N, C-alpha and C positions, 0 to 999 in steps of 0.2 A: 504494499499500500504505499502511495506516495505521500510524503510528509503534508500533513494537514487533511487528508482524505478520510472520512470515515464511513462506515456502513450504517443504515438505518432501515430497519424491517419495518415498513410503513403499512403494509398489509400482508396478508398470507401469502407467502412466496415471494415477495417483492423485497429487494434489498437495495436500496437507492444509495449509491456513492455520492458523498457531498462534501463541501468544504463550508466552513463556517468560522469567519474571522473573531466571532465573540464581541464581547462589550456591550456598552448600553446604549449605542447610536441606533439611530431609527434604522430598520433593516432595508436591505436593497437585495432583491434576489435576482440573479442573472441566468438567462435561459439560451443554452448555446444553439448554435447553427447545426445542420445536417452534416457539415464537414468539420465540426468541432466537438468539445467536451469540456468538461471543468478545467481541463489544462490549458484552453485557449484565452483564458481570461486574466492571466497575469498582469496584463497592463491596466486593467480595470481594477481589479481587487486592491492593489496597493494604492492607487490614486484615491478610490472611494474611502477607503479605511483612513486615509490621511485626512480627508474631508470631514470625518467623524462619523461615517456610518458603520453599521454592521453589515459585512457582505456574506451572503450565502449563495452558492451555485450548486448544481447537481447534475449528474449525468442521466438523462433520460433512459428508459428502457432499450436496449440495444445498442447504447453508447458507453464508451469509457468503462469504467470498473463496476458499472452498476449490473447486478445479477438477478436472473428470475428463474424461480424453481420450474421445471417442466409442468406443462398443462395447466399453468396459473392463467387466469383469464387477461385478455390484453388490457383491459381498463383504459384510463385517459391519462395523459400527462398532466392534464389541469387537476384532476384528482389526486394524482400523485404528488403534485405541488402543494395542495392544500393538506394532504395527509402529513407531508414532511413539516409543514409551517405548525401543524398541531403538534407533532412530536417534539418540535424546538420550542413550543410555547410561543410561537410568534403569532399575534393577531393580525394588524395591519402592515402592509409593507409596499414599497415601490417594486414594480416588476419590470425589468429590462430584457427584451427578447430580440435576438438578430436572426434575420433569415427564418428558417424553418421554426425557431425558437419564437419568433414572431407570431406564428400560427397559433402556438398555446398560449402566448399572451393576450391575442384576442379571444380565444377561446375561455381563458381565465376571467377575462373582463365581462364577458356574457354570463358566465355561470356564477361567479363569485365576486361581484363589484363591490360588496361590502368588505372584503378582505383587503382590496387594494387602495393604496393611497394615490398611485398613479401608474400610468404604463408608459413604457417607451417601447416603440416598435420600429426597428433599425433594418434597413436593406431587405424588406420583406414583401413578398406577394400576398401574405396574409392568410392563405387557405381559402380565398374567396372563390366560390364555386358558380357565381352567374356566368351563364353560357357565354355572353359576349366577353368577359374577362378572360374565361378559359380559352377562347378562340385567339384572343389577343396575345396570351401567353405561347400559344404554337407558333404565331408570326414572330415572336421575339425569340424564342428559343425552339427551333426546328431540329430534327434528328441530328443534324451535322453539328449543332451546338452543343446538344446533350452528350455526345460522343467525344467531345474535347477533354483533356485531363481538368480535373478540378481547378487547378491554380491558373488555368487559362481562362475558365469560366468565371471565377470568383475573385481573382487578384488582379487589381487594374494594371496595364502596361506601364504606368508610372511608376509604381511601386516595384515591380519586377525589375525595371531598368536601373531605378536608384538604389534598390536594397537587395542585393542577391542572398545575404546571409538571411534577412528577415523572411524572404521567399522561401528559402530551403528550410527554415524553422516551421513555416506555415505548413509546408508539404508534409514535413515530419509528423506534425501533430495530426493533420489530417489522417494520415495513414495509421496513427495510433488510435483515431477515435473511435473506430468500431472493432470490437473484438473479434477474433477469429471465429467463424461460424455463427455469428450474430445475425438474427433476421433482418432482411433488407428493409422490410416494410416498417414505416412508423406507427405508432398507435393511432387509433382512429380519435377524431375530435369528439368532444362532447356534444357541440353544437354543429348545426349546418351553417357555415359562415358564408353570407351574402352580403352585399352592399347595403341591403334594407337591414339586416341584422346590425350592422355596425352603426346604424343612425341611432340605435337605441343605445349606446355606450354614453355614459355621463361621467366616467372616471377620467380626470384630466389626462390628456394624450400628448405625447410627442411622437411626431412622425420624422425619421431621419433616413436619408439616403446619400450616396456618393453619386457626383455627376457622371462617373463613368460605370455605374452599376448596371451590368447588362440583364440582370432579373427585374430589378425595381428602379427603372432609370426615373429622374424627375417628373416626367410626365405621368407616371404610374403613381408616385408618391401624391401628385396633385389630385387623382381620382380618389384616393383614399381620404384625403383631407376634406373634398366635397361632401363627404358622407359621415364625418365625425364632427360633433358639434365642437367649436373652439379649439379644435386640434392644433397644435403649434407644429410649424416643419422647419427643419434644418437641411440643406443640401450642401455637403461637404466636398470642396474641390479637390480634383485629381485622386478621388478615392472610387474603388470598385465596390464590389459586392460584400467584401470584409473590411468595411470602414473601421470598426474597432480594433482591427489589427494593423491595418495601412496607416491610419491617421488616428492613433490613440489620443492624443493631445486634444484634437479638435473633438472627437467623440465624447471623451470624459468631460470637457469643458460643457459641451451642450447638455449632456446628460444632468451633470451636477447643477448647472444654472437652472434647469428645469425642475428637478425634483426639490431644490431648496424651496421653490415657491409653494410646494405641496405636502 
């Protein structure tokens, strides 16, 4: 077990691997991408702890060091999140999700708004199932796009050109994010996420993306902002789908400025 990671049995057969900085600060929970895990948040954890927050992150089922016993029902990541918060005696918290972690963040906001102080959804297509949006996704991400290595899809050319060491580290963490033999499919969502459903969200919301994000470029972010009341938006220059990794200072500043208000 890497330093700081602990296992919590949050329901029969489900052993979530998580990190918890501890302390008395307001909790911030980090929800990783499909190409990441708890290990991916080093640049956020230290900054948020320095700012006075308690930082919790966990590996969703099928990622990282989380384990699930055979024949355990799939459950949902939103329910796993709340079960972990209950186990840690955390009532209300800020929730920050990137990419596929943003799907879970929206799902939690729809299912458990009373537990959330705010949500940040970064670089995410949000799990939205509206047919027109799904068709837009097919135009943005044809089979040729999906066939590319993850780092070409998710790390901007600017970062890959300027930071080969950081790119190599991102690739290494992506390869470590899914244990050998882990099921490829993510857990189902608790809610059917549509733009109409997102209009019911009243939790303070920050939407963030990079201007070079090929999954959630700025026009896609603006579509989400049209459907979430009073959502704030941030577009980070020269950042791709992994803004939290490529531009951590800008990402952290935007998130901290936002959650301090809530």
